[in-house]
C-alpha positions, 0 to 999 in steps of 0.5 A: 490435498492442500489446506489452508492454515488458520493462523491467530492473530497476536499482539505486536510487541511494539504495539500491544493495541495492535495485531499484527497480521496473521502469517500466511502459510500453505502446507501439504499432507504427504504420503504419510499423513505428515503436514509439512510446510512448503511455502511462507509468505516472506514477511516483507509482502505481509508488512506491505499488505498491512501497510496498505489496508492500515497505514495508521497502525502499521509501525515504521520499517516497511518497504515496497517488495516489488524489484529484483534488487533490494536497496537499503533504504531509510524507511519513515513514517510520518503523521499530520494531524490538523483541523479544517471547517467546511466554507460558507456554503455548506460544503467543505473538502481535503485532499492529499498528495504524498510529497517527499519533502518537507516545503511542499504542500501535502494536504489541501482544505477548506476553510470557514471562509471558503467559498464554492458550492456542490458544482465548484471544482475543489480546487476552484474553492476559494481560501483555502488551508494548506499543510505541508509535511513537517516530519519529513526529513528533506526538503526539496533542494535534496531531490537530485539525482546524485542525492535523495530518491523516494518513493511512497509505500504506503498512506491514509488520511481520516476525518471526524466531525468535532464541532457541537454535538447537537449540530452533528449532521452532513455526508462525506464522500471519500475517494481515491483517483485510480489513475492518479489524477488531480482530484482537485482539478477535476472533482466537485461535490457533485461529480463525486455524487455522481462517481460509482468509485467512491464510498458515501458516510454519514457525520457520526458513523463511527469513531472516524466518519470516513477513511480512505487509504491509498492503493498502491501503484497505478503505474510500474514507475510509481514502484521506483525512486523517484529524484522528485518531491512527487513520487507518484510522478504529478503534482496531484491530489489522489486522496481526497474527501467531498463533504456537504453540511453546515457553514463553518462545521469543524473537522479533525484530520489525521494522515499517515504516510509511509515513505523510502528514501535512497542517496548518498545524504540519506542515513539510517538505512537498513535492509530491504526485500524483494519478493516480486511474485508475492508483491504482484499478489498484494497487488491483484488483492488490493486492486481486486478489493478497489475494483468498484469502490476506494480502499476504505475500512469496508472494502479492506474486510476478508482482504486477508482470505483474499490474498491467501486465496491469491497465494494459494492460486499459484502454489500448483504451478510452482509446486510441480515445477519446483519439485523437477526442478529439484530432481534435475538439480541432485541427478546434475542435469543443470540444463533441463532445471533450466528448461523445466524452470521456464517450462513452468514460468517459476522466474518470478515466483519464490523459486527465482533465486534458484533459477538465477544460482542455476543460471550461473551453474552454483548448484549448492546455491540453487539447492539452498533457494528451491528448498521451499519446493514441495518433495518430490 
């Protein structure tokens, strides 16, 4: 019989206002009625989901735990705060791309003199305002195969109306392009209005009128380090807001970025972690949550419960396979342990380290790595 833990939220030490995400653990009850923990999701995957679901309050130090080999990296959080206005016709926008260099345009916005209507593609508005991410540590010249490489972990953008209260009005449409194509060259306010993969908010709905967050890689290469100022592989604004209001309405914008950097000139590197099994469950959870709309505070409600469910669904196979593997190890039958690992498809689960140890016939290492398995 299994049951999921119901951990309490506790305050983070480095930010007393932010509550830590719950520890995700699964327990089993043995034949004597005692409850024993058999699987706890590694902190790296919990931190990664936290960064995707709330990049604004997640502290620096998060890595992307996707690969089998954890590369020490420099983990940087940067923040942009700025203001922008709607154009002369009362339409405007704010678009964002997660660039990795400090001298490349990161955010494109409308301005008070921008000209464009509801059907004008955002990239075709006149008189854009362009913002670079000056807090990033490297310029574009540093990105080479033997120099700096980067990847995006998480990022988000949020806006609120800061004009005169009596004039507060308007509608904001939030959007992330699912394929990470460029919003500026493909979308207008009208096109977003007709797109079901959006969220619509009225100005004045909350402390922040609208929030949009990156839902993770769209293709496998998005999770790799790239010797490029554009780690998502193309020069695309993949998050954006389309806004309809009154001419020159004033908005405040905040954007937060979590990046990782590696390379010969990169300093302050710290240990990273690799956990492909639970990383896949993080993406499964997030992508399922954003199947019909972008990643916003609305779609992140209940995301931790959905993550626990995704982990729990895979546990029966992992536990059954792990128990048989350990039995084979103790009896000294390494070939049988390897066959069992293959049959139960646990090579990409938390038992993967044990399977690798078995491949090298390192039984002590395998026993240690496979201690997550349930009692035989």
